[in-house]
VMD Tcl script that builds the backbone (N, CA, C; Angstrom):
set m [mol new atoms 306]
animate dup $m
set s [atomselect $m all]
$s set {name element resname resid chain x y z} {
  {N N MET 1 A 19.814 6.593 -4.209}
  {CA C MET 1 A 20.447 7.810 -3.748}
  {C C MET 1 A 19.708 8.467 -2.732}
  {N N ALA 2 A 20.123 8.763 -1.678}
  {CA C ALA 2 A 19.385 9.433 -0.546}
  {C C ALA 2 A 19.392 11.047 -0.846}
  {N N VAL 3 A 18.436 11.683 -0.464}
  {CA C VAL 3 A 18.138 13.048 -0.712}
  {C C VAL 3 A 17.797 13.636 0.574}
  {N N THR 4 A 18.286 14.774 0.944}
  {CA C THR 4 A 17.883 15.397 2.172}
  {C C THR 4 A 16.629 16.241 1.911}
  {N N VAL 5 A 15.687 15.994 2.831}
  {CA C VAL 5 A 14.407 16.791 2.923}
  {C C VAL 5 A 14.297 17.524 4.133}
  {N N THR 6 A 14.055 18.815 4.066}
  {CA C THR 6 A 13.883 19.613 5.408}
  {C C THR 6 A 12.409 19.953 5.400}
  {N N THR 7 A 11.902 19.819 6.611}
  {CA C THR 7 A 10.591 20.131 7.011}
  {C C THR 7 A 10.378 20.712 8.473}
  {N N ARG 8 A 9.391 21.468 8.695}
  {CA C ARG 8 A 9.133 21.901 9.909}
  {C C ARG 8 A 8.014 21.135 10.528}
  {N N ILE 9 A 8.043 20.466 11.902}
  {CA C ILE 9 A 7.041 19.789 12.401}
  {C C ILE 9 A 6.894 20.322 13.844}
  {N N GLU 10 A 5.769 20.036 14.325}
  {CA C GLU 10 A 5.295 20.480 15.715}
  {C C GLU 10 A 6.176 19.772 16.747}
  {N N LYS 11 A 6.376 20.482 17.896}
  {CA C LYS 11 A 7.155 19.908 19.040}
  {C C LYS 11 A 6.746 18.691 19.538}
  {N N ASP 12 A 5.490 18.547 19.551}
  {CA C ASP 12 A 4.790 17.226 20.087}
  {C C ASP 12 A 5.362 16.037 19.184}
  {N N LEU 13 A 5.328 16.430 17.798}
  {CA C LEU 13 A 5.928 15.131 17.004}
  {C C LEU 13 A 7.300 14.885 17.135}
  {N N VAL 14 A 8.111 15.889 17.508}
  {CA C VAL 14 A 9.554 15.653 17.658}
  {C C VAL 14 A 9.793 14.774 19.013}
  {N N LYS 15 A 8.858 15.248 19.982}
  {CA C LYS 15 A 8.840 14.496 21.227}
  {C C LYS 15 A 8.439 13.137 20.943}
  {N N ASP 16 A 7.453 12.772 20.304}
  {CA C ASP 16 A 7.237 11.395 19.884}
  {C C ASP 16 A 8.231 10.562 19.129}
  {N N ILE 17 A 8.807 11.299 18.236}
  {CA C ILE 17 A 9.912 10.732 17.393}
  {C C ILE 17 A 11.049 10.402 18.297}
  {N N LYS 18 A 11.490 11.377 19.148}
  {CA C LYS 18 A 12.529 11.058 20.003}
  {C C LYS 18 A 12.094 9.922 20.938}
  {N N PHE 19 A 10.978 9.760 21.437}
  {CA C PHE 19 A 10.653 8.684 22.365}
  {C C PHE 19 A 10.834 7.338 21.762}
  {N N PHE 20 A 10.146 7.378 20.502}
  {CA C PHE 20 A 10.145 5.977 19.756}
  {C C PHE 20 A 11.498 5.600 19.218}
  {N N ALA 21 A 12.363 6.662 18.853}
  {CA C ALA 21 A 13.658 6.311 18.544}
  {C C ALA 21 A 14.379 5.748 19.643}
  {N N LYS 22 A 14.499 6.454 20.865}
  {CA C LYS 22 A 15.049 5.863 21.936}
  {C C LYS 22 A 14.513 4.314 22.378}
  {N N GLU 23 A 13.315 4.192 22.258}
  {CA C GLU 23 A 12.588 2.844 22.712}
  {C C GLU 23 A 13.273 1.870 21.703}
  {N N GLU 24 A 13.378 2.151 20.566}
  {CA C GLU 24 A 13.782 1.198 19.476}
  {C C GLU 24 A 15.392 1.275 19.261}
  {N N GLY 25 A 16.145 2.020 19.951}
  {CA C GLY 25 A 17.500 2.242 19.790}
  {C C GLY 25 A 18.063 2.680 18.425}
  {N N LEU 26 A 17.193 3.588 18.012}
  {CA C LEU 26 A 17.481 4.258 16.700}
  {C C LEU 26 A 17.826 5.772 16.779}
  {N N ASP 27 A 18.624 6.343 15.880}
  {CA C ASP 27 A 18.784 7.742 15.921}
  {C C ASP 27 A 17.455 8.387 15.273}
  {N N ARG 28 A 17.249 9.538 15.555}
  {CA C ARG 28 A 16.144 10.370 15.065}
  {C C ARG 28 A 15.790 10.273 13.476}
  {N N SER 29 A 16.878 10.333 12.712}
  {CA C SER 29 A 16.714 10.488 11.302}
  {C C SER 29 A 16.332 9.050 10.821}
  {N N THR 30 A 16.706 8.018 11.418}
  {CA C THR 30 A 16.429 6.652 11.143}
  {C C THR 30 A 14.913 6.451 11.472}
  {N N GLU 31 A 14.532 6.898 12.669}
  {CA C GLU 31 A 13.133 6.748 13.070}
  {C C GLU 31 A 12.281 7.522 12.108}
  {N N VAL 32 A 12.544 8.749 11.811}
  {CA C VAL 32 A 11.852 9.596 10.904}
  {C C VAL 32 A 11.623 8.808 9.494}
  {N N ARG 33 A 12.670 8.286 9.058}
  {CA C ARG 33 A 12.610 7.531 7.720}
  {C C ARG 33 A 11.778 6.272 7.857}
  {N N ARG 34 A 11.860 5.596 8.841}
  {CA C ARG 34 A 11.051 4.299 9.199}
  {C C ARG 34 A 9.575 4.705 9.185}
  {N N LEU 35 A 9.134 5.845 9.923}
  {CA C LEU 35 A 7.849 6.175 10.077}
  {C C LEU 35 A 7.368 6.705 8.730}
  {N N LEU 36 A 8.224 7.462 8.075}
  {CA C LEU 36 A 7.718 8.049 6.682}
  {C C LEU 36 A 7.589 6.922 5.633}
  {N N SER 37 A 8.355 5.897 5.762}
  {CA C SER 37 A 8.119 4.756 4.891}
  {C C SER 37 A 6.876 4.000 5.069}
  {N N LYS 38 A 6.613 3.749 6.414}
  {CA C LYS 38 A 5.303 3.090 6.807}
  {C C LYS 38 A 4.164 4.015 6.258}
  {N N ALA 39 A 4.256 5.232 6.440}
  {CA C ALA 39 A 2.963 6.155 6.237}
  {C C ALA 39 A 2.909 6.179 4.712}
  {N N ILE 40 A 3.901 6.254 3.855}
  {CA C ILE 40 A 3.725 6.261 2.331}
  {C C ILE 40 A 3.269 4.868 1.895}
  {N N GLN 41 A 3.731 3.665 2.519}
  {CA C GLN 41 A 3.132 2.465 1.935}
  {C C GLN 41 A 1.671 2.351 2.329}
  {N N GLN 42 A 1.265 2.744 3.564}
  {CA C GLN 42 A -0.145 2.850 3.870}
  {C C GLN 42 A -0.924 3.577 2.743}
  {N N LYS 43 A -0.306 4.883 2.448}
  {CA C LYS 43 A -0.993 5.834 1.520}
  {C C LYS 43 A -1.145 5.192 0.126}
  {N N LYS 44 A -0.068 4.395 -0.410}
  {CA C LYS 44 A -0.210 3.729 -1.493}
  {C C LYS 44 A -1.296 2.841 -1.461}
  {N N ILE 45 A -1.495 1.921 -0.369}
  {CA C ILE 45 A -2.481 0.895 -0.229}
  {C C ILE 45 A -3.912 1.666 -0.275}
  {N N ASP 46 A -3.944 2.642 0.449}
  {CA C ASP 46 A -5.434 3.368 0.529}
  {C C ASP 46 A -5.674 3.893 -0.781}
  {N N TYR 47 A -4.731 4.373 -1.473}
  {CA C TYR 47 A -4.913 4.972 -3.021}
  {C C TYR 47 A -5.441 3.822 -4.006}
  {N N ALA 48 A -4.635 2.838 -3.880}
  {CA C ALA 48 A -4.916 1.689 -4.807}
  {C C ALA 48 A -6.314 1.167 -4.532}
  {N N LEU 49 A -6.542 0.938 -3.223}
  {CA C LEU 49 A -7.823 0.257 -2.873}
  {C C LEU 49 A -8.979 1.199 -3.246}
  {N N GLY 50 A -8.841 2.487 -3.098}
  {CA C GLY 50 A -9.887 3.540 -3.531}
  {C C GLY 50 A -10.050 3.364 -5.094}
  {N N LYS 51 A -8.931 3.290 -5.764}
  {CA C LYS 51 A -9.189 3.234 -7.329}
  {C C LYS 51 A -9.820 1.961 -7.736}
  {N N TYR 52 A -9.379 0.778 -7.010}
  {CA C TYR 52 A -10.046 -0.475 -7.216}
  {C C TYR 52 A -11.592 -0.379 -6.919}
  {N N LYS 53 A -11.813 0.117 -5.667}
  {CA C LYS 53 A -13.276 0.168 -5.236}
  {C C LYS 53 A -14.107 0.932 -6.264}
  {N N ALA 54 A -13.556 2.023 -6.704}
  {CA C ALA 54 A -14.292 2.914 -7.740}
  {C C ALA 54 A -14.470 2.321 -9.201}
  {N N GLY 55 A -13.719 1.095 -9.444}
  {CA C GLY 55 A -13.688 0.477 -10.574}
  {C C GLY 55 A -12.811 0.959 -11.696}
  {N N TYR 56 A -11.826 1.866 -11.310}
  {CA C TYR 56 A -11.018 2.333 -12.206}
  {C C TYR 56 A -9.788 1.433 -12.547}
  {N N ILE 57 A -9.457 0.453 -11.654}
  {CA C ILE 57 A -8.386 -0.620 -11.892}
  {C C ILE 57 A -8.810 -1.893 -11.361}
  {N N THR 58 A -8.094 -2.816 -11.761}
  {CA C THR 58 A -8.250 -4.232 -11.406}
  {C C THR 58 A -7.512 -4.416 -10.003}
  {N N ILE 59 A -7.991 -5.576 -9.428}
  {CA C ILE 59 A -7.326 -5.842 -8.194}
  {C C ILE 59 A -5.737 -6.150 -8.453}
  {N N GLY 60 A -5.405 -6.598 -9.458}
  {CA C GLY 60 A -4.072 -6.895 -9.811}
  {C C GLY 60 A -3.213 -5.628 -9.933}
  {N N LYS 61 A -3.807 -4.619 -10.630}
  {CA C LYS 61 A -3.151 -3.269 -10.810}
  {C C LYS 61 A -3.169 -2.708 -9.424}
  {N N ALA 62 A -4.087 -2.783 -8.581}
  {CA C ALA 62 A -4.104 -2.193 -7.352}
  {C C ALA 62 A -2.791 -2.778 -6.475}
  {N N ALA 63 A -2.766 -4.002 -6.573}
  {CA C ALA 63 A -1.620 -4.879 -5.874}
  {C C ALA 63 A -0.276 -4.463 -6.407}
  {N N GLU 64 A -0.314 -4.047 -7.745}
  {CA C GLU 64 A 0.988 -3.633 -8.331}
  {C C GLU 64 A 1.288 -2.217 -7.885}
  {N N MET 65 A 0.263 -1.437 -7.810}
  {CA C MET 65 A 0.394 0.013 -7.317}
  {C C MET 65 A 1.032 0.082 -5.935}
  {N N ALA 66 A 0.479 -0.770 -5.074}
  {CA C ALA 66 A 0.890 -0.836 -3.722}
  {C C ALA 66 A 2.107 -1.688 -3.322}
  {N N SER 67 A 2.687 -2.129 -4.459}
  {CA C SER 67 A 3.871 -3.070 -4.340}
  {C C SER 67 A 3.628 -4.206 -3.181}
  {N N MET 68 A 2.535 -4.889 -3.628}
  {CA C MET 68 A 2.109 -6.080 -2.856}
  {C C MET 68 A 1.839 -7.220 -3.692}
  {N N HIS 69 A 1.644 -8.301 -3.004}
  {CA C HIS 69 A 1.361 -9.518 -3.783}
  {C C HIS 69 A -0.196 -9.497 -3.923}
  {N N LEU 70 A -0.749 -10.060 -4.973}
  {CA C LEU 70 A -2.179 -10.111 -5.251}
  {C C LEU 70 A -2.883 -10.645 -4.087}
  {N N ARG 71 A -2.407 -11.662 -3.645}
  {CA C ARG 71 A -3.242 -12.395 -2.373}
  {C C ARG 71 A -3.372 -11.312 -1.224}
  {N N GLU 72 A -2.303 -10.625 -0.908}
  {CA C GLU 72 A -2.317 -9.718 0.266}
  {C C GLU 72 A -3.453 -8.720 -0.148}
  {N N MET 73 A -3.311 -8.078 -1.427}
  {CA C MET 73 A -4.316 -6.983 -1.763}
  {C C MET 73 A -5.721 -7.575 -1.712}
  {N N MET 74 A -5.933 -8.784 -2.064}
  {CA C MET 74 A -7.293 -9.388 -2.113}
  {C C MET 74 A -7.717 -9.553 -0.657}
  {N N THR 75 A -6.824 -9.920 0.192}
  {CA C THR 75 A -7.196 -9.949 1.632}
  {C C THR 75 A -7.514 -8.643 2.229}
  {N N LEU 76 A -6.670 -7.583 1.895}
  {CA C LEU 76 A -6.968 -6.309 2.420}
  {C C LEU 76 A -8.267 -5.767 1.895}
  {N N ALA 77 A -8.575 -5.953 0.709}
  {CA C ALA 77 A -9.868 -5.469 -0.001}
  {C C ALA 77 A -11.080 -6.105 0.821}
  {N N ALA 78 A -10.841 -7.349 1.016}
  {CA C ALA 78 A -12.101 -8.160 1.808}
  {C C ALA 78 A -12.129 -7.570 3.110}
  {N N LYS 79 A -11.051 -7.322 3.889}
  {CA C LYS 79 A -11.146 -6.783 5.163}
  {C C LYS 79 A -11.754 -5.444 5.270}
  {N N GLU 80 A -11.584 -4.669 3.966}
  {CA C GLU 80 A -12.118 -3.385 4.075}
  {C C GLU 80 A -13.603 -3.327 3.570}
  {N N GLY 81 A -14.137 -4.524 3.275}
  {CA C GLY 81 A -15.552 -4.720 2.805}
  {C C GLY 81 A -15.714 -4.358 1.374}
  {N N ILE 82 A -14.627 -4.241 0.638}
  {CA C ILE 82 A -14.756 -3.980 -0.837}
  {C C ILE 82 A -15.095 -5.214 -1.641}
  {N N ASP 83 A -16.063 -5.175 -2.369}
  {CA C ASP 83 A -16.682 -6.215 -3.124}
  {C C ASP 83 A -15.596 -6.644 -4.147}
  {N N PHE 84 A -15.558 -7.905 -4.383}
  {CA C PHE 84 A -14.650 -8.387 -5.378}
  {C C PHE 84 A -15.273 -8.120 -6.772}
  {N N GLN 85 A -14.617 -7.509 -7.701}
  {CA C GLN 85 A -15.145 -7.014 -8.974}
  {C C GLN 85 A -14.467 -7.686 -10.063}
  {N N TYR 86 A -15.351 -8.715 -10.559}
  {CA C TYR 86 A -14.744 -9.670 -11.539}
  {C C TYR 86 A -15.890 -9.818 -12.540}
  {N N SER 87 A -15.760 -9.309 -13.794}
  {CA C SER 87 A -17.100 -9.377 -14.536}
  {C C SER 87 A -16.955 -10.868 -15.447}
  {N N ILE 88 A -18.150 -10.901 -16.070}
  {CA C ILE 88 A -18.196 -12.080 -17.055}
  {C C ILE 88 A -17.147 -12.096 -18.053}
  {N N LYS 89 A -16.885 -10.897 -18.623}
  {CA C LYS 89 A -15.846 -10.664 -19.626}
  {C C LYS 89 A -14.567 -11.132 -19.141}
  {N N ASP 90 A -14.280 -10.681 -17.708}
  {CA C ASP 90 A -12.904 -11.093 -17.229}
  {C C ASP 90 A -12.771 -12.633 -17.142}
  {N N LEU 91 A -13.990 -13.220 -16.656}
  {CA C LEU 91 A -13.981 -14.691 -16.643}
  {C C LEU 91 A -13.832 -15.476 -17.929}
  {N N GLU 92 A -14.467 -14.921 -18.976}
  {CA C GLU 92 A -14.344 -15.559 -20.279}
  {C C GLU 92 A -12.888 -15.299 -20.757}
  {N N HIS 93 A -12.212 -14.196 -20.497}
  {CA C HIS 93 A -10.801 -13.879 -20.886}
  {C C HIS 93 A -10.008 -15.012 -20.128}
  {N N ASP 94 A -10.173 -15.067 -18.875}
  {CA C ASP 94 A -9.353 -16.112 -18.000}
  {C C ASP 94 A -9.586 -17.500 -18.559}
  {N N PHE 95 A -10.729 -17.814 -18.835}
  {CA C PHE 95 A -11.035 -19.360 -19.355}
  {C C PHE 95 A -10.222 -19.508 -20.648}
  {N N LYS 96 A -10.390 -18.560 -21.664}
  {CA C LYS 96 A -9.570 -18.543 -22.879}
  {C C LYS 96 A -8.159 -18.642 -22.696}
  {N N SER 97 A -7.623 -17.907 -21.816}
  {CA C SER 97 A -6.055 -17.865 -21.555}
  {C C SER 97 A -5.694 -19.284 -20.966}
  {N N ALA 98 A -6.476 -19.836 -19.973}
  {CA C ALA 98 A -6.248 -21.060 -19.412}
  {C C ALA 98 A -6.224 -22.258 -20.383}
  {N N LYS 99 A -7.313 -22.088 -21.248}
  {CA C LYS 99 A -7.516 -23.161 -22.379}
  {C C LYS 99 A -6.074 -23.088 -23.320}
  {N N ASN 100 A -5.818 -21.955 -23.692}
  {CA C ASN 100 A -4.655 -21.678 -24.572}
  {C C ASN 100 A -3.348 -22.186 -23.925}
  {N N ASP 101 A -3.289 -22.048 -22.598}
  {CA C ASP 101 A -2.000 -22.458 -21.883}
  {C C ASP 101 A -1.990 -24.173 -21.765}
  {N N SER 102 A -3.121 -24.878 -21.914}
  {CA C SER 102 A -3.049 -26.264 -21.893}
  {C C SER 102 A -2.606 -27.017 -23.004}
}
mol reanalyze $m
mol bondsrecalc $m
mol representation Tube
mol addrep $m
């Protein structure tokens, strides 16, 4: 369900929104929704990577928080220079799980 949100923005932003909306053949509202959606997705990624880097969550949880596939999140973390955090305990757990699945 869509909800109307009203906000004030600078004239320069309105000018940019109008420009890109026209370039892409969209109305202003659609362009604002598209830009907001992209910004929120990036914010989710940044937040999740920050929590992962700080050691508060796993890479799998980070991917889930950002609504991404694990492989995508791993690639982004590597591109950001974030070390892969995988403890011996995690490895042992994974080996036990794999052994039980066989």
